[in-house]
C-alpha positions, 0 to 999 in steps of 0.5 A: 272124225273131228280133230280136237287138238288145240289150235289145229286147223286141219278141218278148215284146211280140208274144207278149203282143199275141197273147194280148190280140188273141185272140178271148177275153173280157176276163175270159179275157185278164185272168186269163190275164195275171194267172196268167202274172204269178203263175207268173213271180213264184213262180219269181223269189221261189223260184228254188230251189223245183222245184215252182214251175218245173214246170207240169202241163199236165193241171191243169184250172185251168192249162189253162182259164185259161192254156193255152187262151188263144192265145199263153200257151204260146208266152210260157212257152216264151219265158221257158224253159219246155219241154214234157216228160214227168214222170219221176214221173207220166209226164204232160206238164209244162212244165219251166223249164230255167233260171231267168233272173231278169233275163228273168223280171223283164222279162216280168213287168213287161211283163205288168203294163204290158199289164194297166194299158194294158188295164184301168187301175188296178182296185184289186182282183185279182179284178174281176168281168166287169162291172168288167173290161168297164167298165175296158177301155171307160174305158181305150179312151176315155182312149186315144182322148181322148189321141190326139185331143188329140195330133192337136189339138196337132199341127194347131196346130203345123202352123198356126203353122209355116204362118203362120211360113213365110208371114211369112218368104216375105213378108219375103224378097220385099220389095225391098232399099233402094238407099240406103247408110248414110253413114259417120260424120264426113262423106261422104268415106267416109275413116276418120281414122288416128291416128299414133304421134306423134298419140297421144303428143301427145294423151297429153302434152297430157292429162298437162300 
């Protein structure tokens, strides 16, 4: 089922998740995502250049780095690339039907978000396999630490809530005293009312 909510990116996130969850190595996942981002960037920066909107499926590098990785072809189709025969060479190509700058930008940004979540800030566009493996391990450890910290905070909140509820129940269970507060000015409980004459006399005396 396709999500129809305005601004929802669940389809894109699912497709990127399929790429990440593939059985490929960190090296394959990293370069597949980086190459996809590069393809989208070329189109966005050159919207009128047809050469950036056509991908040869027979290209060895494109096939090995991108198309052989699960989910990449589906992601390209999601942004508008369609498989067809080239009119010039009669070979299979992926041709971008329409340049949707907004959608391309969203997918491009989400790819970079995924890369950061997986590998952090590597500081290089061509990391070695060892750097990728270490970066992903460090990110997984960082995420695990954040989850543990959040669990600790939640546990503390639950403890404070429990203490508060116990104190509230203790206060509510105490008997209310039967003694009544005595009114000011005596035990009669009557409140003296001033008449207009009293107020006028009081004002006259004070003014003399």
